[in-house]
Structures are given as C-alpha cells and as structure tokens.
C-alpha positions as CSV (number, residue, x, y, z in Angstrom):
1,M,-36.1,-30.9,-16.4
2,T,-32.8,-29.9,-17.9
3,G,-29.6,-29.1,-15.9
4,T,-29.8,-25.4,-16.7
5,G,-33.4,-25.1,-15.6
6,S,-32.8,-26.9,-12.3
7,G,-29.7,-24.8,-11.6
8,T,-31.6,-21.6,-12.2
9,G,-34.4,-22.9,-9.9
10,I,-31.9,-23.7,-7.1
11,A,-30.2,-20.2,-7.5
12,T,-33.6,-18.6,-7.2
13,T,-34.5,-20.6,-4.1
14,V,-31.2,-19.7,-2.5
15,L,-31.6,-16.0,-3.2
16,A,-35.2,-16.1,-1.9
17,A,-34.0,-17.8,1.3
18,N,-31.1,-15.4,1.8
19,P,-31.8,-12.0,0.2
20,H,-28.4,-10.7,1.4
21,A,-26.5,-13.3,-0.6
22,H,-24.7,-11.9,-3.6
23,G,-22.8,-13.5,-6.5
24,F,-19.4,-12.8,-7.9
25,L,-20.6,-10.2,-10.3
26,S,-22.8,-8.3,-7.8
27,P,-20.4,-6.4,-5.5
28,T,-21.3,-4.9,-2.2
29,G,-20.7,-1.3,-1.2
30,V,-17.5,-2.2,0.6
31,E,-16.1,-3.8,-2.5
32,I,-17.0,-0.8,-4.6
33,A,-15.4,1.6,-2.1
34,F,-12.3,-0.7,-2.0
35,L,-12.1,-0.4,-5.8
36,L,-12.6,3.4,-5.9
37,V,-10.0,4.0,-3.1
38,G,-7.6,1.7,-4.9
39,L,-7.9,3.7,-8.1
40,V,-7.3,7.0,-6.2
41,T,-4.3,5.4,-4.5
42,L,-2.9,4.2,-7.8
43,G,-3.4,7.6,-9.4
44,A,-1.7,9.4,-6.5
45,A,1.2,7.0,-6.6
46,V,1.6,7.5,-10.4
47,V,1.5,11.3,-9.9
48,S,4.0,11.0,-7.1
49,V,6.6,9.4,-9.3
50,T,6.0,11.4,-12.4
51,T,5.7,15.0,-11.1
52,R,8.8,17.3,-11.4
53,Q,8.1,19.2,-8.2
54,L,9.7,17.4,-5.2
55,V,7.3,18.9,-2.6
56,H,4.3,17.9,-4.6
57,A,5.7,14.4,-5.0
58,A,6.0,14.1,-1.2
59,L,2.4,15.4,-0.7
60,W,1.0,13.0,-3.3
61,L,2.9,10.2,-1.5
62,V,0.9,11.2,1.6
63,V,-2.3,10.7,-0.4
64,A,-1.1,7.3,-1.7
65,L,-0.1,6.0,1.7
66,G,-3.3,7.3,3.3
67,G,-5.3,5.5,0.6
68,L,-3.5,2.3,1.6
69,A,-4.5,2.9,5.2
70,V,-8.2,3.2,4.1
71,E,-7.8,0.0,2.1
72,Y,-6.6,-1.8,5.3
73,L,-9.6,-0.3,7.2
74,L,-12.0,-1.7,4.5
75,L,-10.3,-5.1,4.9
76,T,-11.1,-4.9,8.7
77,A,-7.3,-4.7,9.6
78,E,-7.6,-1.7,11.9
79,F,-4.2,-2.3,13.6
80,I,-2.3,-2.4,10.3
81,A,-4.2,0.7,9.1
82,W,-3.1,2.7,12.2
83,V,0.5,1.4,11.8
84,Q,0.4,2.6,8.2
85,V,-0.8,6.0,9.3
86,L,1.7,6.4,12.2
87,I,4.8,4.9,10.6
88,Y,4.5,5.7,6.9
89,V,2.3,8.8,6.7
90,G,3.5,10.2,10.0
91,S,7.2,9.2,10.1
92,V,8.5,8.4,6.6
93,V,6.8,11.4,4.9
94,V,7.8,13.8,7.6
95,L,11.4,12.4,7.2
96,L,11.2,13.1,3.5
97,L,9.9,16.6,4.0
98,F,12.7,17.3,6.6
99,G,15.2,15.9,4.1
100,L,13.8,18.3,1.4
101,M,14.0,21.2,3.8
102,L,17.5,20.4,5.1
103,T,19.0,19.9,1.6
104,K,17.2,23.1,0.4
105,A,15.6,21.3,-2.5
106,P,13.9,23.6,-5.1
107,I,10.3,24.4,-4.4
108,G,9.1,24.9,-8.0
109,R,9.6,22.7,-11.1
110,S,12.9,21.0,-11.1
111,P,14.3,20.4,-14.6
112,D,16.8,17.8,-13.3
113,A,14.1,15.7,-11.6
114,D,13.8,13.7,-14.9
115,S,16.9,11.6,-15.6
116,G,15.6,10.3,-19.0
117,N,15.5,6.7,-17.8
118,R,11.7,6.6,-17.9
119,W,11.4,3.5,-20.1
120,A,13.9,1.6,-17.9
121,A,12.0,2.6,-14.8
122,I,8.7,1.4,-16.4
123,A,10.3,-1.9,-17.3
124,V,11.7,-2.4,-13.8
125,A,8.4,-1.4,-12.2
126,A,6.4,-3.8,-14.4
127,A,8.9,-6.6,-13.6
128,A,8.7,-5.9,-9.9
129,A,4.9,-5.8,-10.0
130,A,4.7,-9.1,-11.9
131,S,7.1,-10.8,-9.5
132,L,5.2,-9.5,-6.5
133,V,1.9,-10.7,-7.8
134,W,3.4,-14.1,-8.6
135,V,5.0,-14.4,-5.1
136,V,1.7,-13.4,-3.4
137,V,-0.4,-15.8,-5.5
138,D,2.1,-18.6,-5.0
139,A,2.3,-18.0,-1.2
140,F,-1.4,-18.0,-0.7
141,R,-2.5,-20.7,-3.1
142,A,-2.8,-23.4,-0.5
143,T,-3.3,-21.2,2.6
144,W,-6.4,-21.8,4.7
145,I,-7.7,-19.2,7.2
146,D,-8.9,-20.6,10.5
147,L,-12.3,-19.1,11.0
148,D,-12.6,-20.5,14.6
149,G,-9.5,-18.7,15.8
150,A,-8.9,-15.0,16.4
151,P,-9.9,-12.8,13.5
152,Q,-7.2,-12.0,11.0
153,G,-5.9,-8.5,11.1
154,T,-6.4,-8.0,14.8
155,T,-3.6,-6.8,17.1
156,E,-3.2,-10.3,18.7
157,V,-2.8,-12.2,15.4
158,T,-0.7,-9.5,13.7
159,G,1.7,-9.2,16.7
160,E,2.1,-12.9,17.0
161,I,2.9,-13.3,13.3
162,L,5.1,-10.2,13.2
163,F,7.3,-11.0,16.2
164,R,7.4,-14.8,15.7
165,H,8.0,-15.1,11.9
166,W,8.9,-11.6,10.6
167,V,11.3,-10.2,13.2
168,L,14.3,-9.9,10.9
169,P,12.5,-7.9,8.2
170,F,10.9,-5.7,10.9
171,E,14.3,-4.8,12.3
172,A,15.7,-4.3,8.8
173,L,13.0,-1.8,8.1
174,S,13.9,0.2,11.3
175,V,17.6,0.2,10.2
176,L,16.5,1.5,6.8
177,L,14.6,4.4,8.4
178,L,17.6,5.2,10.5
179,A,19.9,5.1,7.5
180,A,17.6,7.6,5.7
181,L,17.6,9.9,8.7
182,V,21.5,9.8,8.9
183,G,21.7,10.4,5.2
184,A,19.5,13.5,5.4
185,I,21.7,14.8,8.3
186,V,24.9,14.2,6.4
187,L,23.6,15.9,3.3
188,S,22.5,18.9,5.3
189,R,25.8,19.3,7.1
190,R,27.7,19.0,3.8
191,K,25.6,21.8,2.3
192,N,26.3,24.0,5.3
193,E,30.0,23.3,5.2
194,E,30.1,24.3,1.5
195,H,28.5,27.6,2.2
C-alpha cells in the first residue's frame, strides 16, 4: 500500500470515528459568521473614513466598533465584547457626536472634509497595518495557551493581564479620552466667544 492510500484510509477512519471533526478547508458556522462580520466591519470602517459627511462618518464608526464587539463575542471573549460596547460604542462615539454638536459641524456634505492627502493616508494606513500584523505574528509565534487554567477571554484572566502587565497603556487611554473631552469643550467655548 502506498503512502497516499494509507493516509487517505487513516483520514477516512478518523472522520468516521469523529463526524464532528473538520479540516482546515471546511469551516464551521462560527468561522463563516466571523468572516462575514469581519467583512461588514471592514466595509463600515472604510466608509467611515471616506465619507464627506461628518455625522455619517460617526454613525458608520458605530457600525465598525459594534462589528468588533460581535467578533469578540464569536471568539468567546464576552468581557472584552462588553467593554468594547460600553467604552468605545457608548463613550467614544457619544463624545465624538457631542464634539460635532458643540462645534456646530456641518450636517450635510462638507467640501473641506477631503484634504487631498488621500495617497499619503493610504500609504500610512498600509504601513501601520503591515507593522501591526508583523508585531502580532512576532509576539504570538512562540506563545502557548494553558488549556488547564482559566479560559482565555474571561473576566478573571483579562483583569489579571490588564492590571498586572498593561496598567500604563490602560491609564494612557483614559488620559487620551480626557484630552479629547477637554478639546471639545475648548473648541465649543472658542466658537461661543467669537459669536
């Protein structure tokens, strides 16, 4: 018997013993849903940065951030999904909308929303995406997940990692949100003083 024939026989035996086993090219429903939600999220993000209507951009950002929350749910990281909804969809987008309202941004199409630096922005976005993919692949190349411990993505594991190893970036993010809020207030007061 040749190696190919015996390999096929072993694969058939394994599939017969475990009918729920699937190969790399036979995705499950969760994987298909993950891919579809990812495509919707990517489309919403592209529309959010290419539209010339500021309010529409903020609303498409809600769709993109909500899509990320659904992706976290599909990865069984419920705590991260709810943090995504509460902080980003709830706080950041509301902060953006308040900034738009306080600065009296135009509601319709804004001709000055396009600065003409589209190609530079695409180059910077491609470089940032490539570096992010490289950093993630390099960081998790030799990482092993402990299957005997608490499940990854739970509140216990996430809280321990967040407040033991990532305290400084967590606090920097809160300072960033505070700076955005102060900036919106300063811009609104300046507009009121001019009128």
